[in-house]
N, C-alpha and C positions, 0 to 999 in steps of 0.2 A: 500513655498520653505523651505527645511530642511537644516540642517547643512551639509556643504560640506568640506571634508578633502581629499586632494589628496596625493598620494604617492610622487609625485614630490615636493610638498610643504614641506612635512615632511623631505624628504632627504635634501632639501635646508636648512631648519632651523637647521638640525642636522649636516650639513656639511658632508654629505655622498655622495660620487660620484660613488661608485661601486654598482653593482646590488646584492651583497651578502645578503643584508637585505630586499630585496623586498617582499618576502613572509611574513617575520615577520611584516613588516610595513603594508601590506595588511590585515593580521590577526588582528593587533591592531586596524586598522581603522574599520574593520567589527565588532570587539568586543566592542570598546569603543564609537563609534559614537552614537549608540542607547542609551547608558547610559547617555551621555552628553545631547542628545536630550530630554530624559525623565526628566532630572533634570531641564529643562527650563520650564517656564510658557507656557501654551498652546498657548497663543496669539503670542508668539515669534516663534512658530514652524509651525503655520498654513499657513504661507505664506503672500505675499503682504507686505513685510517689506521694509523699506528704505534701499537702497544699502549700506549705511555706517553702519547701524545697522547689516545688514547681514554680512558684512565684519568683524565686531567686534565679532559676534558669531562664525564665521568660524575661526578667529584667536585664540580665546579662546580655541576652541575645538582642533585646531591644536597644540597649546602649550601643552595641556594636553596629547595628544597622543605622541608628541615629548618627553615630560618628562618621560612618561612611557617607551618609547623605550630606552632612555638613561639610565634609571634606570635598565632595563633588561640587557643592555650591561655592566653596572658597576657591576652587580651581577655575571657575568661570572668569572670562576676561573682565578686568576692572574690579573684581571682588576684594582684592587685597591691596588696593591703593592706599597711600598714606597722604595726609594733609600736613603741610609744614607751615607754622605760623611763628616766624622768628626762630627761636631755639626749641619750640614745642612741636613735637610730632605726634600725630594721632594715627594709629594703625587700625585697620578693621579687624585684624586678628591679634588677640592679646597674648596668647601663649600657644604652646604646642608647635606643630609643624604643618606643612601643607597636607601631609598624609593623615594627620589626626589633630586638627587645629584646636579643638575643644577638649581633647583628651578623653573623649567618650569611648573610642575603640579600646584604648588601654584600660579604661575603667571596666568595660564589659568583660574583656578577657581576664582581667584580674579577679573579677567577681566569679567567673566560671572556673578559675584555675583548680580548685580542689576536685572538680568533677570531670576534668579532662583526661583523655587517654594518655598514657605514658608513651612518648614518642621515642622509640629505640634508636632513631638516627641522631637524636640530640644528646650529646654527652652530658652526664650529670657529674658534678664534682663534689667531693667531700671537702669541707673546710677543715683544715688541720692547722691549728695555731701552735706556734712555738714561742717559747720565751726568748726575748731579746735582751741583751745586755743594755741597760738604759744609758750607760755612759758612752760605749763605743758603737752601739747599734748593730752589734754582731750577734748571731744566734748563739745561745748558750750550749 
């Protein structure tokens, strides 16, 4: 069984009730589902998974696609304007960045992290802690 992301679920998570964005959502699902599937270890894509694990993978992929949809909507002209009333400013984006304004993409990849392929091109570092002299800040 592969990753399953539906338009209805994306619309629900993004609080979209109109059909205006249906084509955009369908295009994102078609474009991004294979990318997310490829990033997973093969044993998690081949099928026969526990239903809870399958739900976790589907949710992670859905969050990534929702985050990309919301980022696209925030990049439209006028979407990120601010209103100033004296010293009070109201922004349409509360946190995150223009690439992931609602932190959904990050949440999705974080959820999928234990199931991702190890990328050999990305260096992994071991944390080695040493004791420091509390007075001088010098390594002991």
